[in-house]
C-alpha positions as MATLAB code, in Angstrom:
seq = 'FMMDFIDPNTGRTPCPDYDKVFFETICLSEYWFVVFITTILGCIFAVIVTFVPCPLLNERKASREMTTMAATLSAIWCESVDYICGSEASVQRYKIEAKIEALQDLEM';
ca = [
     -41.486   70.983   13.878;
     -45.132   71.310   14.838;
     -45.882   67.570   14.836;
     -43.115   66.426   17.215;
     -45.689   65.083   19.642;
     -46.482   62.287   17.125;
     -42.873   61.079   16.851;
     -42.343   58.329   19.456;
     -38.555   58.936   19.411;
     -38.938   62.510   20.671;
     -37.907   62.848   24.291;
     -37.019   59.169   24.540;
     -35.380   57.895   27.691;
     -34.186   54.421   28.719;
     -37.028   52.035   29.407;
     -38.177   52.200   33.040;
     -38.796   48.952   34.855;
     -42.562   49.482   35.063;
     -42.819   49.609   31.213;
     -41.213   46.214   30.715;
     -43.539   43.308   29.943;
     -43.251   39.707   28.756;
     -40.393   38.617   30.999;
     -38.863   42.088   30.773;
     -38.023   41.660   27.081;
     -40.470   44.168   25.555;
     -40.615   47.778   26.584;
     -43.993   49.461   26.067;
     -42.338   52.772   25.174;
     -40.020   51.333   22.493;
     -40.423   52.832   19.021;
     -41.116   49.538   17.213;
     -43.716   48.509   19.805;
     -45.574   51.818   19.546;
     -45.589   51.594   15.743;
     -46.750   47.971   15.888;
     -49.637   48.732   18.248;
     -50.769   51.815   16.317;
     -50.695   49.797   13.085;
     -52.798   47.012   14.601;
     -55.280   49.518   16.036;
     -55.431   51.357   12.693;
     -56.213   48.124   10.851;
     -58.939   47.207   13.320;
     -60.404   50.702   13.078;
     -60.372   50.547    9.247;
     -62.293   47.256    9.252;
     -64.880   48.596   11.703;
     -65.358   51.828    9.745;
     -65.883   49.831    6.541;
     -69.057   48.300    7.949;
     -70.491   51.495    9.482;
     -73.223   52.527    8.737;
     -74.887   49.198    8.470;
     -76.401   48.609    5.939;
     -74.070   50.306    3.507;
     -76.085   53.151    2.046;
     -74.350   53.172   -1.332;
     -74.840   49.478   -2.038;
     -78.266   49.722   -3.692;
     -77.323   52.725   -5.810;
     -74.059   51.102   -6.922;
     -75.884   47.917   -7.894;
     -78.445   49.847   -9.973;
     -75.742   51.917  -11.680;
     -73.676   48.810  -12.415;
     -76.685   47.069  -14.007;
     -77.534   50.159  -16.072;
     -73.925   50.587  -17.194;
     -73.638   46.914  -18.204;
     -76.876   47.097  -20.207;
     -75.776   50.311  -21.935;
     -72.364   48.872  -22.831;
     -73.991   45.714  -24.135;
     -76.344   47.724  -26.338;
     -73.455   49.823  -27.694;
     -71.457   46.681  -28.496;
     -74.408   45.059  -30.262;
     -75.051   48.182  -32.350;
     -71.326   48.495  -33.142;
     -71.087   44.888  -34.313;
     -74.232   45.289  -36.438;
     -72.782   48.431  -38.007;
     -69.372   46.858  -38.684;
     -70.970   43.757  -40.195;
     -73.282   45.906  -42.328;
     -72.876   46.316  -46.054;
     -72.363   50.103  -46.199;
     -71.536   53.134  -44.099;
     -74.490   54.956  -42.599;
     -75.523   57.547  -40.061;
     -75.591   54.785  -37.434;
     -71.886   55.436  -36.865;
     -72.615   58.919  -35.483;
     -75.394   57.597  -33.243;
     -73.011   55.039  -31.740;
     -70.371   57.716  -31.263;
     -72.886   59.975  -29.509;
     -73.886   57.142  -27.159;
     -70.247   56.488  -26.260;
     -69.618   60.170  -25.591;
     -72.758   60.359  -23.440;
     -71.510   57.331  -21.516;
     -68.199   59.092  -20.838;
     -70.023   62.146  -19.463;
     -71.983   60.145  -16.892;
     -71.032   60.861  -13.308;
     -71.165   57.672  -11.302;
];
């Protein structure tokens, strides 16, 4: 197995005295301790990476796209309600359908 160096149980020996901490109850080379520490470090790293670069470069673009998308959906709903409440079928149905299809093709 090429990734054996990642497995903390590989080549495990009894805990030496110099690895014991906290009143000799926790061994620094124990499997559960290694997994616990790497999990904590991974969580801290994930939080730090979330805020780098500062300011978030996508924030302005996402806000603009969200506003545009909300306005477009609102307009489609208003036109759809007007068409459904209308007295007869018209070409408006195909215009609404085209707007919905164009909305689906947008790459956000």
